PDB file of N, CA, C, O and CB in Angstrom:
ATOM      1  N   MET A   1      33.333  50.318 145.601  1.00  0.00           N
ATOM      2  CA  MET A   1      33.740  51.679 145.287  1.00  0.00           C
ATOM      3  C   MET A   1      33.037  52.183 144.023  1.00  0.00           C
ATOM      4  O   MET A   1      32.542  53.310 143.996  1.00  0.00           O
ATOM      5  CB  MET A   1      35.262  51.750 145.114  1.00  0.00           C
ATOM      6  N   ASP A   2      32.993  51.354 142.980  1.00  0.00           N
ATOM      7  CA  ASP A   2      32.315  51.761 141.751  1.00  0.00           C
ATOM      8  C   ASP A   2      30.838  52.052 142.001  1.00  0.00           C
ATOM      9  O   ASP A   2      30.269  52.980 141.425  1.00  0.00           O
ATOM     10  CB  ASP A   2      32.460  50.678 140.683  1.00  0.00           C
ATOM     11  N   LYS A   3      30.231  51.253 142.862  1.00  0.00           N
ATOM     12  CA  LYS A   3      28.822  51.466 143.183  1.00  0.00           C
ATOM     13  C   LYS A   3      28.605  52.839 143.803  1.00  0.00           C
ATOM     14  O   LYS A   3      27.630  53.522 143.491  1.00  0.00           O
ATOM     15  CB  LYS A   3      28.320  50.377 144.130  1.00  0.00           C
ATOM     16  N   LYS A   4      29.514  53.236 144.679  1.00  0.00           N
ATOM     17  CA  LYS A   4      29.410  54.553 145.313  1.00  0.00           C
ATOM     18  C   LYS A   4      29.509  55.657 144.278  1.00  0.00           C
ATOM     19  O   LYS A   4      28.750  56.625 144.317  1.00  0.00           O
ATOM     20  CB  LYS A   4      30.500  54.729 146.376  1.00  0.00           C
ATOM     21  N   ILE A   5      30.449  55.511 143.350  1.00  0.00           N
ATOM     22  CA  ILE A   5      30.626  56.530 142.313  1.00  0.00           C
ATOM     23  C   ILE A   5      29.385  56.596 141.436  1.00  0.00           C
ATOM     24  O   ILE A   5      28.911  57.687 141.119  1.00  0.00           O
ATOM     25  CB  ILE A   5      31.878  56.233 141.454  1.00  0.00           C
ATOM     26  N   GLN A   6      28.850  55.442 141.039  1.00  0.00           N
ATOM     27  CA  GLN A   6      27.634  55.420 140.229  1.00  0.00           C
ATOM     28  C   GLN A   6      26.470  56.036 140.988  1.00  0.00           C
ATOM     29  O   GLN A   6      25.672  56.782 140.422  1.00  0.00           O
ATOM     30  CB  GLN A   6      27.292  53.987 139.811  1.00  0.00           C
ATOM     31  N   TYR A   7      26.383  55.722 142.253  1.00  0.00           N
ATOM     32  CA  TYR A   7      25.314  56.257 143.081  1.00  0.00           C
ATOM     33  C   TYR A   7      25.422  57.776 143.157  1.00  0.00           C
ATOM     34  O   TYR A   7      24.419  58.483 143.061  1.00  0.00           O
ATOM     35  CB  TYR A   7      25.357  55.640 144.492  1.00  0.00           C
ATOM     36  N   ARG A   8      26.619  58.261 143.327  1.00  0.00           N
ATOM     37  CA  ARG A   8      26.824  59.705 143.404  1.00  0.00           C
ATOM     38  C   ARG A   8      26.482  60.380 142.081  1.00  0.00           C
ATOM     39  O   ARG A   8      25.881  61.454 142.063  1.00  0.00           O
ATOM     40  CB  ARG A   8      28.269  60.017 143.795  1.00  0.00           C
ATOM     41  N   GLU A   9      26.868  59.743 140.968  1.00  0.00           N
ATOM     42  CA  GLU A   9      26.552  60.317 139.661  1.00  0.00           C
ATOM     43  C   GLU A   9      25.043  60.396 139.465  1.00  0.00           C
ATOM     44  O   GLU A   9      24.526  61.385 138.947  1.00  0.00           O
ATOM     45  CB  GLU A   9      27.194  59.486 138.535  1.00  0.00           C
ATOM     46  N   LYS A  10      24.340  59.345 139.885  1.00  0.00           N
ATOM     47  CA  LYS A  10      22.881  59.357 139.779  1.00  0.00           C
ATOM     48  C   LYS A  10      22.303  60.458 140.655  1.00  0.00           C
ATOM     49  O   LYS A  10      21.389  61.172 140.242  1.00  0.00           O
ATOM     50  CB  LYS A  10      22.290  57.988 140.176  1.00  0.00           C
ATOM     51  N   ASP A  11      22.833  60.596 141.864  1.00  0.00           N
ATOM     52  CA  ASP A  11      22.374  61.658 142.764  1.00  0.00           C
ATOM     53  C   ASP A  11      22.603  63.028 142.140  1.00  0.00           C
ATOM     54  O   ASP A  11      21.732  63.896 142.197  1.00  0.00           O
ATOM     55  CB  ASP A  11      23.093  61.566 144.121  1.00  0.00           C
ATOM     56  N   LEU A  12      23.771  63.219 141.548  1.00  0.00           N
ATOM     57  CA  LEU A  12      24.072  64.506 140.917  1.00  0.00           C
ATOM     58  C   LEU A  12      23.119  64.790 139.765  1.00  0.00           C
ATOM     59  O   LEU A  12      22.673  65.924 139.593  1.00  0.00           O
ATOM     60  CB  LEU A  12      25.516  64.530 140.418  1.00  0.00           C
ATOM     61  N   LYS A  13      22.807  63.774 138.983  1.00  0.00           N
ATOM     62  CA  LYS A  13      21.872  63.970 137.870  1.00  0.00           C
ATOM     63  C   LYS A  13      20.482  64.321 138.395  1.00  0.00           C
ATOM     64  O   LYS A  13      19.799  65.185 137.844  1.00  0.00           O
ATOM     65  CB  LYS A  13      21.804  62.703 136.987  1.00  0.00           C
ATOM     66  N   ASP A  14      20.073  63.643 139.463  1.00  0.00           N
ATOM     67  CA  ASP A  14      18.772  63.957 140.071  1.00  0.00           C
ATOM     68  C   ASP A  14      18.744  65.391 140.592  1.00  0.00           C
ATOM     69  O   ASP A  14      17.759  66.108 140.413  1.00  0.00           O
ATOM     70  CB  ASP A  14      18.461  62.974 141.218  1.00  0.00           C
ATOM     71  N   ILE A  15      19.824  65.796 141.232  1.00  0.00           N
ATOM     72  CA  ILE A  15      19.913  67.167 141.754  1.00  0.00           C
ATOM     73  C   ILE A  15      19.875  68.169 140.606  1.00  0.00           C
ATOM     74  O   ILE A  15      19.193  69.190 140.692  1.00  0.00           O
ATOM     75  CB  ILE A  15      21.206  67.356 142.589  1.00  0.00           C
ATOM     76  N   GLU A  16      20.607  67.877 139.531  1.00  0.00           N
ATOM     77  CA  GLU A  16      20.604  68.771 138.370  1.00  0.00           C
ATOM     78  C   GLU A  16      19.205  68.897 137.779  1.00  0.00           C
ATOM     79  O   GLU A  16      18.778  69.993 137.415  1.00  0.00           O
ATOM     80  CB  GLU A  16      21.580  68.265 137.301  1.00  0.00           C
ATOM     81  N   LEU A  17      18.491  67.778 137.682  1.00  0.00           N
ATOM     82  CA  LEU A  17      17.125  67.821 137.151  1.00  0.00           C
ATOM     83  C   LEU A  17      16.211  68.651 138.046  1.00  0.00           C
ATOM     84  O   LEU A  17      15.399  69.437 137.557  1.00  0.00           O
ATOM     85  CB  LEU A  17      16.563  66.400 137.003  1.00  0.00           C
ATOM     86  N   ASP A  18      16.346  68.474 139.355  1.00  0.00           N
ATOM     87  CA  ASP A  18      15.543  69.259 140.294  1.00  0.00           C
ATOM     88  C   ASP A  18      15.862  70.748 140.185  1.00  0.00           C
ATOM     89  O   ASP A  18      14.961  71.586 140.193  1.00  0.00           O
ATOM     90  CB  ASP A  18      15.779  68.776 141.730  1.00  0.00           C
ATOM     91  N   LEU A  19      17.154  71.070 140.082  1.00  0.00           N
ATOM     92  CA  LEU A  19      17.555  72.473 139.953  1.00  0.00           C
ATOM     93  C   LEU A  19      17.085  73.064 138.628  1.00  0.00           C
ATOM     94  O   LEU A  19      16.722  74.238 138.553  1.00  0.00           O
ATOM     95  CB  LEU A  19      19.076  72.605 140.074  1.00  0.00           C
ATOM     96  N   GLU A  20      17.098  72.246 137.598  1.00  0.00           N
ATOM     97  CA  GLU A  20      16.601  72.710 136.301  1.00  0.00           C
ATOM     98  C   GLU A  20      15.115  73.060 136.400  1.00  0.00           C
ATOM     99  O   GLU A  20      14.677  74.112 135.934  1.00  0.00           O
ATOM    100  CB  GLU A  20      16.830  71.631 135.211  1.00  0.00           C
ATOM    101  N   GLU A  21      14.363  72.171 137.008  1.00  0.00           N
ATOM    102  CA  GLU A  21      12.926  72.406 137.178  1.00  0.00           C
ATOM    103  C   GLU A  21      12.666  73.658 138.017  1.00  0.00           C
ATOM    104  O   GLU A  21      11.796  74.462 137.685  1.00  0.00           O
ATOM    105  CB  GLU A  21      12.258  71.185 137.833  1.00  0.00           C
ATOM    106  N   LEU A  22      13.413  73.817 139.088  1.00  0.00           N
ATOM    107  CA  LEU A  22      13.257  75.002 139.938  1.00  0.00           C
ATOM    108  C   LEU A  22      13.616  76.282 139.188  1.00  0.00           C
ATOM    109  O   LEU A  22      12.944  77.302 139.344  1.00  0.00           O
ATOM    110  CB  LEU A  22      14.127  74.874 141.189  1.00  0.00           C
ATOM    111  N   SER A  23      14.661  76.234 138.384  1.00  0.00           N
ATOM    112  CA  SER A  23      15.066  77.410 137.607  1.00  0.00           C
ATOM    113  C   SER A  23      13.965  77.818 136.639  1.00  0.00           C
ATOM    114  O   SER A  23      13.658  79.002 136.498  1.00  0.00           O
ATOM    115  CB  SER A  23      16.371  77.130 136.839  1.00  0.00           C
ATOM    116  N   ILE A  24      13.377  76.837 135.978  1.00  0.00           N
ATOM    117  CA  ILE A  24      12.292  77.126 135.037  1.00  0.00           C
ATOM    118  C   ILE A  24      11.092  77.716 135.776  1.00  0.00           C
ATOM    119  O   ILE A  24      10.480  78.674 135.305  1.00  0.00           O
ATOM    120  CB  ILE A  24      11.877  75.845 134.275  1.00  0.00           C
ATOM    121  N   GLN A  25      10.758  77.147 136.926  1.00  0.00           N
ATOM    122  CA  GLN A  25       9.647  77.670 137.723  1.00  0.00           C
ATOM    123  C   GLN A  25       9.925  79.095 138.192  1.00  0.00           C
ATOM    124  O   GLN A  25       9.032  79.942 138.163  1.00  0.00           O
ATOM    125  CB  GLN A  25       9.385  76.764 138.929  1.00  0.00           C
ATOM    126  N   LEU A  26      11.153  79.362 138.623  1.00  0.00           N
ATOM    127  CA  LEU A  26      11.505  80.710 139.077  1.00  0.00           C
ATOM    128  C   LEU A  26      11.422  81.718 137.941  1.00  0.00           C
ATOM    129  O   LEU A  26      10.974  82.846 138.143  1.00  0.00           O
ATOM    130  CB  LEU A  26      12.909  80.720 139.679  1.00  0.00           C
ATOM    131  N   ILE A  27      11.848  81.321 136.757  1.00  0.00           N
ATOM    132  CA  ILE A  27      11.748  82.218 135.604  1.00  0.00           C
ATOM    133  C   ILE A  27      10.285  82.561 135.349  1.00  0.00           C
ATOM    134  O   ILE A  27       9.953  83.720 135.097  1.00  0.00           O
ATOM    135  CB  ILE A  27      12.384  81.575 134.343  1.00  0.00           C
ATOM    136  N   ASP A  28       9.410  81.562 135.412  1.00  0.00           N
ATOM    137  CA  ASP A  28       7.973  81.812 135.219  1.00  0.00           C
ATOM    138  C   ASP A  28       7.414  82.734 136.302  1.00  0.00           C
ATOM    139  O   ASP A  28       6.624  83.632 136.007  1.00  0.00           O
ATOM    140  CB  ASP A  28       7.197  80.486 135.214  1.00  0.00           C
ATOM    141  N   ILE A  29       7.815  82.518 137.538  1.00  0.00           N
ATOM    142  CA  ILE A  29       7.361  83.375 138.642  1.00  0.00           C
ATOM    143  C   ILE A  29       7.841  84.805 138.434  1.00  0.00           C
ATOM    144  O   ILE A  29       7.087  85.758 138.630  1.00  0.00           O
ATOM    145  CB  ILE A  29       7.868  82.835 139.999  1.00  0.00           C
ATOM    146  N   LEU A  30       9.103  84.947 138.033  1.00  0.00           N
ATOM    147  CA  LEU A  30       9.651  86.285 137.799  1.00  0.00           C
ATOM    148  C   LEU A  30       8.952  86.984 136.638  1.00  0.00           C
ATOM    149  O   LEU A  30       8.741  88.196 136.678  1.00  0.00           O
ATOM    150  CB  LEU A  30      11.151  86.201 137.525  1.00  0.00           C
ATOM    151  N   LYS A  31       8.591  86.223 135.600  1.00  0.00           N
ATOM    152  CA  LYS A  31       7.823  86.803 134.482  1.00  0.00           C
ATOM    153  C   LYS A  31       6.489  87.341 135.002  1.00  0.00           C
ATOM    154  O   LYS A  31       6.066  88.440 134.644  1.00  0.00           O
ATOM    155  CB  LYS A  31       7.583  85.740 133.355  1.00  0.00           C
ATOM    156  N   TYR A  32       5.840  86.553 135.844  1.00  0.00           N
ATOM    157  CA  TYR A  32       4.567  86.963 136.423  1.00  0.00           C
ATOM    158  C   TYR A  32       4.741  88.239 137.249  1.00  0.00           C
ATOM    159  O   TYR A  32       3.940  89.167 137.138  1.00  0.00           O
ATOM    160  CB  TYR A  32       3.984  85.835 137.293  1.00  0.00           C
ATOM    161  N   TYR A  33       5.789  88.282 138.075  1.00  0.00           N
ATOM    162  CA  TYR A  33       6.063  89.472 138.885  1.00  0.00           C
ATOM    163  C   TYR A  33       6.316  90.690 138.010  1.00  0.00           C
ATOM    164  O   TYR A  33       5.886  91.796 138.339  1.00  0.00           O
ATOM    165  CB  TYR A  33       7.264  89.231 139.799  1.00  0.00           C
ATOM    166  N   LYS A  34       7.009  90.490 136.903  1.00  0.00           N
ATOM    167  CA  LYS A  34       7.286  91.601 135.993  1.00  0.00           C
ATOM    168  C   LYS A  34       5.985  92.111 135.364  1.00  0.00           C
ATOM    169  O   LYS A  34       5.764  93.319 135.276  1.00  0.00           O
ATOM    170  CB  LYS A  34       8.283  91.164 134.893  1.00  0.00           C
ATOM    171  N   ILE A  35       5.143  91.197 134.936  1.00  0.00           N
ATOM    172  CA  ILE A  35       3.856  91.571 134.337  1.00  0.00           C
ATOM    173  C   ILE A  35       2.988  92.324 135.344  1.00  0.00           C
ATOM    174  O   ILE A  35       2.319  93.293 134.986  1.00  0.00           O
ATOM    175  CB  ILE A  35       3.111  90.318 133.826  1.00  0.00           C
ATOM    176  N   LYS A  36       2.997  91.884 136.592  1.00  0.00           N
ATOM    177  CA  LYS A  36       2.186  92.515 137.641  1.00  0.00           C
ATOM    178  C   LYS A  36       2.817  93.794 138.187  1.00  0.00           C
ATOM    179  O   LYS A  36       2.197  94.502 138.981  1.00  0.00           O
ATOM    180  CB  LYS A  36       1.966  91.538 138.778  1.00  0.00           C
ATOM    181  N   GLY A  37       4.046  94.092 137.766  1.00  0.00           N
ATOM    182  CA  GLY A  37       4.698  95.314 138.216  1.00  0.00           C
ATOM    183  C   GLY A  37       5.395  95.204 139.558  1.00  0.00           C
ATOM    184  O   GLY A  37       5.801  96.213 140.133  1.00  0.00           O
ATOM    185  N   VAL A  38       5.536  93.994 140.057  1.00  0.00           N
ATOM    186  CA  VAL A  38       6.223  93.792 141.327  1.00  0.00           C
ATOM    187  C   VAL A  38       7.715  94.075 141.159  1.00  0.00           C
ATOM    188  O   VAL A  38       8.355  94.633 142.051  1.00  0.00           O
ATOM    189  CB  VAL A  38       5.996  92.353 141.850  1.00  0.00           C
ATOM    190  N   ILE A  39       8.260  93.687 140.012  1.00  0.00           N
ATOM    191  CA  ILE A  39       9.654  93.991 139.680  1.00  0.00           C
ATOM    192  C   ILE A  39       9.683  94.643 138.300  1.00  0.00           C
ATOM    193  O   ILE A  39       8.800  94.409 137.475  1.00  0.00           O
ATOM    194  CB  ILE A  39      10.550  92.694 139.712  1.00  0.00           C
ATOM    195  N   ASN A  40      10.694  95.455 138.062  1.00  0.00           N
ATOM    196  CA  ASN A  40      10.804  96.079 136.745  1.00  0.00           C
ATOM    197  C   ASN A  40      11.655  95.200 135.826  1.00  0.00           C
ATOM    198  O   ASN A  40      12.175  94.166 136.247  1.00  0.00           O
ATOM    199  CB  ASN A  40      11.415  97.502 136.859  1.00  0.00           C
ATOM    200  N   ASN A  41      11.788  95.619 134.581  1.00  0.00           N
ATOM    201  CA  ASN A  41      12.497  94.817 133.592  1.00  0.00           C
ATOM    202  C   ASN A  41      13.961  94.593 133.980  1.00  0.00           C
ATOM    203  O   ASN A  41      14.498  93.503 133.786  1.00  0.00           O
ATOM    204  CB  ASN A  41      12.417  95.485 132.228  1.00  0.00           C
ATOM    205  N   GLU A  42      14.599  95.623 134.526  1.00  0.00           N
ATOM    206  CA  GLU A  42      16.010  95.502 134.927  1.00  0.00           C
ATOM    207  C   GLU A  42      16.176  94.452 136.020  1.00  0.00           C
ATOM    208  O   GLU A  42      17.086  93.625 135.961  1.00  0.00           O
ATOM    209  CB  GLU A  42      16.553  96.861 135.414  1.00  0.00           C
ATOM    210  N   GLU A  43      15.296  94.487 137.017  1.00  0.00           N
ATOM    211  CA  GLU A  43      15.353  93.490 138.094  1.00  0.00           C
ATOM    212  C   GLU A  43      15.099  92.086 137.540  1.00  0.00           C
ATOM    213  O   GLU A  43      15.761  91.119 137.918  1.00  0.00           O
ATOM    214  CB  GLU A  43      14.319  93.825 139.198  1.00  0.00           C
ATOM    215  N   TYR A  44      14.134  92.004 136.646  1.00  0.00           N
ATOM    216  CA  TYR A  44      13.813  90.721 136.019  1.00  0.00           C
ATOM    217  C   TYR A  44      15.039  90.150 135.313  1.00  0.00           C
ATOM    218  O   TYR A  44      15.394  88.987 135.506  1.00  0.00           O
ATOM    219  CB  TYR A  44      12.649  90.882 135.020  1.00  0.00           C
ATOM    220  N   GLU A  45      15.676  90.975 134.498  1.00  0.00           N
ATOM    221  CA  GLU A  45      16.853  90.534 133.744  1.00  0.00           C
ATOM    222  C   GLU A  45      17.979  90.099 134.679  1.00  0.00           C
ATOM    223  O   GLU A  45      18.650  89.101 134.417  1.00  0.00           O
ATOM    224  CB  GLU A  45      17.345  91.655 132.819  1.00  0.00           C
ATOM    225  N   GLN A  46      18.186  90.833 135.756  1.00  0.00           N
ATOM    226  CA  GLN A  46      19.237  90.472 136.716  1.00  0.00           C
ATOM    227  C   GLN A  46      18.965  89.106 137.345  1.00  0.00           C
ATOM    228  O   GLN A  46      19.876  88.295 137.512  1.00  0.00           O
ATOM    229  CB  GLN A  46      19.349  91.543 137.815  1.00  0.00           C
ATOM    230  N   HIS A  47      17.711  88.867 137.689  1.00  0.00           N
ATOM    231  CA  HIS A  47      17.362  87.619 138.367  1.00  0.00           C
ATOM    232  C   HIS A  47      17.437  86.412 137.437  1.00  0.00           C
ATOM    233  O   HIS A  47      17.902  85.346 137.842  1.00  0.00           O
ATOM    234  CB  HIS A  47      15.970  87.723 138.953  1.00  0.00           C
ATOM    235  N   ILE A  48      16.988  86.571 136.205  1.00  0.00           N
ATOM    236  CA  ILE A  48      16.961  85.400 135.329  1.00  0.00           C
ATOM    237  C   ILE A  48      18.307  85.117 134.670  1.00  0.00           C
ATOM    238  O   ILE A  48      18.522  84.024 134.146  1.00  0.00           O
ATOM    239  CB  ILE A  48      15.913  85.585 134.263  1.00  0.00           C
ATOM    240  N   LYS A  49      19.197  86.071 134.691  1.00  0.00           N
ATOM    241  CA  LYS A  49      20.505  85.891 134.047  1.00  0.00           C
ATOM    242  C   LYS A  49      21.209  84.625 134.558  1.00  0.00           C
ATOM    243  O   LYS A  49      21.675  83.810 133.762  1.00  0.00           O
ATOM    244  CB  LYS A  49      21.396  87.126 134.296  1.00  0.00           C
ATOM    245  N   VAL A  50      21.284  84.467 135.855  1.00  0.00           N
ATOM    246  CA  VAL A  50      21.956  83.308 136.451  1.00  0.00           C
ATOM    247  C   VAL A  50      21.196  82.027 136.125  1.00  0.00           C
ATOM    248  O   VAL A  50      21.802  80.997 135.828  1.00  0.00           O
ATOM    249  CB  VAL A  50      22.084  83.480 137.981  1.00  0.00           C
ATOM    250  N   LYS A  51      19.885  82.093 136.179  1.00  0.00           N
ATOM    251  CA  LYS A  51      19.087  80.901 135.905  1.00  0.00           C
ATOM    252  C   LYS A  51      19.251  80.455 134.455  1.00  0.00           C
ATOM    253  O   LYS A  51      19.352  79.260 134.181  1.00  0.00           O
ATOM    254  CB  LYS A  51      17.609  81.166 136.212  1.00  0.00           C
ATOM    255  N   GLU A  52      19.278  81.406 133.531  1.00  0.00           N
ATOM    256  CA  GLU A  52      19.459  81.070 132.124  1.00  0.00           C
ATOM    257  C   GLU A  52      20.859  80.521 131.862  1.00  0.00           C
ATOM    258  O   GLU A  52      21.027  79.612 131.050  1.00  0.00           O
ATOM    259  CB  GLU A  52      19.204  82.296 131.249  1.00  0.00           C
ATOM    260  N   LYS A  53      21.855  81.063 132.539  1.00  0.00           N
ATOM    261  CA  LYS A  53      23.220  80.539 132.391  1.00  0.00           C
ATOM    262  C   LYS A  53      23.286  79.094 132.880  1.00  0.00           C
ATOM    263  O   LYS A  53      23.929  78.250 132.256  1.00  0.00           O
ATOM    264  CB  LYS A  53      24.234  81.419 133.172  1.00  0.00           C
ATOM    265  N   PHE A  54      22.629  78.818 133.982  1.00  0.00           N
ATOM    266  CA  PHE A  54      22.616  77.463 134.522  1.00  0.00           C
ATOM    267  C   PHE A  54      21.909  76.508 133.564  1.00  0.00           C
ATOM    268  O   PHE A  54      22.387  75.397 133.334  1.00  0.00           O
ATOM    269  CB  PHE A  54      21.933  77.440 135.896  1.00  0.00           C
ATOM    270  N   LEU A  55      20.781  76.929 133.008  1.00  0.00           N
ATOM    271  CA  LEU A  55      20.058  76.083 132.061  1.00  0.00           C
ATOM    272  C   LEU A  55      20.891  75.823 130.813  1.00  0.00           C
ATOM    273  O   LEU A  55      20.872  74.716 130.274  1.00  0.00           O
ATOM    274  CB  LEU A  55      18.727  76.729 131.679  1.00  0.00           C
ATOM    275  N   THR A  56      21.616  76.825 130.352  1.00  0.00           N
ATOM    276  CA  THR A  56      22.502  76.663 129.200  1.00  0.00           C
ATOM    277  C   THR A  56      23.633  75.695 129.533  1.00  0.00           C
ATOM    278  O   THR A  56      24.000  74.846 128.721  1.00  0.00           O
ATOM    279  CB  THR A  56      23.075  78.026 128.758  1.00  0.00           C
ATOM    280  N   TYR A  57      24.178  75.835 130.736  1.00  0.00           N
ATOM    281  CA  TYR A  57      25.229  74.920 131.190  1.00  0.00           C
ATOM    282  C   TYR A  57      24.733  73.474 131.161  1.00  0.00           C
ATOM    283  O   TYR A  57      25.430  72.592 130.659  1.00  0.00           O
ATOM    284  CB  TYR A  57      25.696  75.295 132.614  1.00  0.00           C
ATOM    285  N   LEU A  58      23.551  73.228 131.690  1.00  0.00           N
ATOM    286  CA  LEU A  58      23.010  71.868 131.710  1.00  0.00           C
ATOM    287  C   LEU A  58      22.798  71.339 130.295  1.00  0.00           C
ATOM    288  O   LEU A  58      23.107  70.184 130.005  1.00  0.00           O
ATOM    289  CB  LEU A  58      21.689  71.829 132.487  1.00  0.00           C
ATOM    290  N   GLN A  59      22.278  72.179 129.430  1.00  0.00           N
ATOM    291  CA  GLN A  59      22.046  71.768 128.045  1.00  0.00           C
ATOM    292  C   GLN A  59      23.374  71.405 127.368  1.00  0.00           C
ATOM    293  O   GLN A  59      23.469  70.374 126.702  1.00  0.00           O
ATOM    294  CB  GLN A  59      21.328  72.893 127.258  1.00  0.00           C
ATOM    295  N   ASN A  60      24.377  72.236 127.536  1.00  0.00           N
ATOM    296  CA  ASN A  60      25.689  71.964 126.946  1.00  0.00           C
ATOM    297  C   ASN A  60      26.308  70.693 127.522  1.00  0.00           C
ATOM    298  O   ASN A  60      26.929  69.912 126.802  1.00  0.00           O
ATOM    299  CB  ASN A  60      26.628  73.151 127.172  1.00  0.00           C
ATOM    300  N   LYS A  61      26.134  70.498 128.809  1.00  0.00           N
ATOM    301  CA  LYS A  61      26.670  69.306 129.470  1.00  0.00           C
ATOM    302  C   LYS A  61      26.013  68.046 128.917  1.00  0.00           C
ATOM    303  O   LYS A  61      26.689  67.046 128.675  1.00  0.00           O
ATOM    304  CB  LYS A  61      26.460  69.390 130.994  1.00  0.00           C
ATOM    305  N   ARG A  62      24.711  68.091 128.720  1.00  0.00           N
ATOM    306  CA  ARG A  62      23.995  66.930 128.176  1.00  0.00           C
ATOM    307  C   ARG A  62      24.440  66.630 126.751  1.00  0.00           C
ATOM    308  O   ARG A  62      24.633  65.471 126.383  1.00  0.00           O
ATOM    309  CB  ARG A  62      22.478  67.169 128.210  1.00  0.00           C
ATOM    310  N   GLU A  63      24.600  67.671 125.959  1.00  0.00           N
ATOM    311  CA  GLU A  63      25.047  67.475 124.582  1.00  0.00           C
ATOM    312  C   GLU A  63      26.449  66.879 124.553  1.00  0.00           C
ATOM    313  O   GLU A  63      26.754  66.037 123.708  1.00  0.00           O
ATOM    314  CB  GLU A  63      25.019  68.803 123.811  1.00  0.00           C
ATOM    315  N   LYS A  64      27.288  67.311 125.465  1.00  0.00           N
ATOM    316  CA  LYS A  64      28.660  66.809 125.551  1.00  0.00           C
ATOM    317  C   LYS A  64      28.673  65.339 125.977  1.00  0.00           C
ATOM    318  O   LYS A  64      29.486  64.553 125.491  1.00  0.00           O
ATOM    319  CB  LYS A  64      29.484  67.659 126.541  1.00  0.00           C
ATOM    320  N   ASP A  65      27.769  64.977 126.886  1.00  0.00           N
ATOM    321  CA  ASP A  65      27.713  63.608 127.410  1.00  0.00           C
ATOM    322  C   ASP A  65      27.161  62.610 126.394  1.00  0.00           C
ATOM    323  O   ASP A  65      27.326  61.402 126.562  1.00  0.00           O
ATOM    324  CB  ASP A  65      26.865  63.572 128.664  1.00  0.00           C
ATOM    325  N   LEU A  66      26.512  63.102 125.352  1.00  0.00           N
ATOM    326  CA  LEU A  66      25.959  62.186 124.345  1.00  0.00           C
ATOM    327  C   LEU A  66      27.078  61.634 123.562  1.00  0.00           C
ATOM    328  O   LEU A  66      26.859  60.835 122.651  1.00  0.00           O
ATOM    329  CB  LEU A  66      24.945  62.874 123.421  1.00  0.00           C
TER     330      LEU A  66
END
């Protein structure tokens, strides 16, 4: 049973790392779209708001786990 819990925790950490990387990549893509005029500043801010909140959540979680 403990092995399953440890395995799940490792899986969750891996998923969090993958989501963190994807969020950072999406922010960069959205910056590029904003620069190219594909989206305006308001759209950019709306899209990155959730991604930045998630990144902040992960950072706070890591600090708490230390």
